[in-house]
C-alpha positions as CSV (number, residue, x, y, z in Angstrom):
1,M,0.0,0.0,0.0
2,K,1.3,3.4,-0.8
3,Y,1.2,6.2,1.7
4,V,1.5,9.8,1.3
5,Y,2.0,11.7,4.6
6,S,1.6,15.4,4.6
7,F,3.1,17.1,7.6
8,I,1.5,20.5,7.9
9,I,3.0,22.5,10.6
10,I,0.6,25.1,11.9
11,V,1.0,26.6,15.3
12,F,-2.3,27.7,16.9
13,L,-2.7,30.6,19.3
14,T,-3.5,29.4,22.8
15,S,-6.7,30.6,24.5
16,S,-4.7,33.4,26.2
17,A,-1.2,34.7,25.6
18,F,-0.1,34.2,29.2
19,S,-1.4,31.6,31.5
20,Q,-0.2,29.7,34.6
21,D,0.2,25.9,34.8
22,I,0.1,23.8,38.0
23,K,3.8,24.4,38.8
24,N,3.3,28.2,38.5
25,E,5.4,28.3,35.3
26,K,4.4,31.1,32.9
27,E,3.3,29.9,29.5
28,V,3.0,31.8,26.3
29,S,1.9,30.9,22.8
30,F,4.5,30.2,20.1
31,I,2.8,33.0,18.0
32,V,3.5,35.8,20.5
33,I,6.7,34.6,22.2
34,E,9.3,37.4,22.4
35,K,12.2,35.0,22.1
36,A,11.3,31.6,20.7
37,P,12.7,28.3,22.0
38,V,15.7,27.3,20.0
39,F,15.9,23.9,18.3
40,P,19.6,22.7,18.3
41,G,21.3,24.0,15.2
42,C,18.9,26.9,14.5
43,K,20.2,30.4,14.3
44,G,19.1,33.9,13.3
45,S,16.3,36.3,14.2
46,N,13.2,35.3,16.2
47,K,11.3,34.8,12.9
48,K,14.0,32.6,11.5
49,L,14.2,30.6,14.8
50,K,10.4,30.0,14.6
51,Q,10.7,28.9,11.0
52,C,13.7,26.7,11.7
53,F,11.8,25.1,14.7
54,N,8.9,24.3,12.4
55,E,11.1,22.8,9.7
56,S,13.1,20.8,12.3
57,I,9.9,19.3,13.7
58,Q,8.7,18.5,10.2
59,K,12.1,16.9,9.4
60,L,12.1,14.9,12.7
61,F,8.6,13.4,11.8
62,S,9.5,12.7,8.2
63,E,12.7,10.9,9.2
64,N,11.3,9.0,12.2
65,F,7.6,8.4,11.8
66,N,6.8,4.8,10.8
67,I,5.1,5.3,7.5
68,D,4.3,1.6,7.2
69,L,2.1,1.8,10.3
70,A,-1.1,2.5,8.4
71,N,-0.4,-0.6,6.3
72,Q,0.2,-2.7,9.4
73,L,-3.1,-1.4,10.9
74,G,-5.1,-2.0,7.7
75,L,-6.4,1.5,7.6
76,A,-8.8,2.1,4.7
77,G,-7.8,4.6,2.1
78,G,-8.5,8.2,2.8
79,E,-7.4,11.2,4.7
80,Y,-6.7,11.1,8.4
81,R,-6.1,14.1,10.7
82,V,-3.7,13.9,13.6
83,F,-3.5,16.6,16.2
84,I,-0.6,17.1,18.6
85,G,-0.4,19.5,21.5
86,F,2.7,19.8,23.7
87,K,4.7,22.3,25.7
88,I,8.4,23.2,25.7
89,T,9.1,24.0,29.4
90,H,11.1,26.8,30.9
91,K,13.9,24.2,31.0
92,G,13.7,23.4,27.3
93,T,12.2,20.0,27.6
94,V,9.1,18.6,25.8
95,K,6.2,17.9,28.2
96,N,2.4,17.4,28.3
97,I,2.2,15.7,24.9
98,L,-1.4,15.2,23.9
99,V,-2.3,13.4,20.7
100,R,-5.6,12.8,18.9
101,A,-5.3,10.2,16.2
102,P,-7.5,7.8,14.3
103,H,-5.9,4.7,15.9
104,K,-4.2,4.0,19.3
105,K,-1.0,2.7,17.6
106,I,-0.7,6.0,15.6
107,K,-1.1,7.9,18.8
108,E,1.7,5.8,20.4
109,E,3.9,6.4,17.3
110,V,3.4,10.1,17.4
111,K,4.3,10.2,21.1
112,R,7.4,8.1,20.4
113,V,8.6,10.5,17.8
114,M,7.8,13.5,20.0
115,H,10.1,12.1,22.7
116,L,12.9,12.3,20.1
117,I,12.8,16.1,20.2
118,P,16.1,17.2,21.7
119,Q,16.7,19.5,24.7
120,M,16.2,23.1,23.5
121,I,17.1,26.6,24.7
122,P,13.8,27.7,26.3
123,G,11.7,30.6,25.2
124,E,11.8,34.0,26.9
125,V,9.5,36.9,27.7
126,K,11.1,40.1,29.2
127,G,14.3,38.1,29.9
128,E,12.3,35.4,31.9
129,K,12.4,31.8,30.7
130,V,8.8,30.6,30.0
131,G,7.0,27.5,28.8
132,V,5.7,27.6,25.3
133,K,2.6,25.8,24.1
134,Y,2.3,24.3,20.6
135,S,-0.4,22.7,18.5
136,I,0.6,20.8,15.4
137,P,-2.0,19.2,13.1
138,F,-0.9,16.9,10.2
139,T,-2.8,14.9,7.7
140,M,-2.0,11.3,6.7
141,F,-3.2,10.4,3.2
142,V,-3.6,6.6,2.8
143,E,-4.2,5.0,-0.6
144,E,-6.4,1.9,-0.8
145,T,-4.8,-1.4,-1.8
146,K,-6.3,-3.4,-4.7
147,A,-7.6,-5.9,-2.1
148,Q,-9.4,-3.1,-0.2
149,K,-10.9,-1.7,-3.4
150,K,-12.1,-5.1,-4.4
151,A,-13.7,-5.7,-1.0
152,R,-15.3,-2.3,-1.0
153,R,-16.8,-2.9,-4.4
154,K,-18.0,-6.4,-3.4
155,N,-19.7,-4.9,-0.3
156,K,-21.5,-2.2,-2.5
157,K,-22.9,-4.9,-4.7
158,N,-24.3,-6.9,-1.8
């Protein structure tokens, strides 16, 4: 079965620019962060750092996500949306990974890949290190196998 995965990196604004979590760590949205967290190897202005972060996450997924998983799970052909939410803490580590996916095994695979994100330089607001919330949706496009198409046609006839 052929698979086409499209990783669309879109960072959504959180419900408020600043909020407090349980540990009293300030959190800010990636959209409004003064100094973005720095993915290892990224350099440049804040805008370039944000772009490099997005590209680095996309590359991490494209190189590490098990693209044969949908085949192993027997997913029908079509488009599947996966939503990932996480936070980069004031210490530069990834925490609070939340995933909504069409199958438990895909959810587990996304979490596995998310744990591969390296330690980063944390984001800052007014010189203070803060947690930064991210939301990343991506779409998986799965093509039907010949056997799946045949079974679907047979079911339509019956």
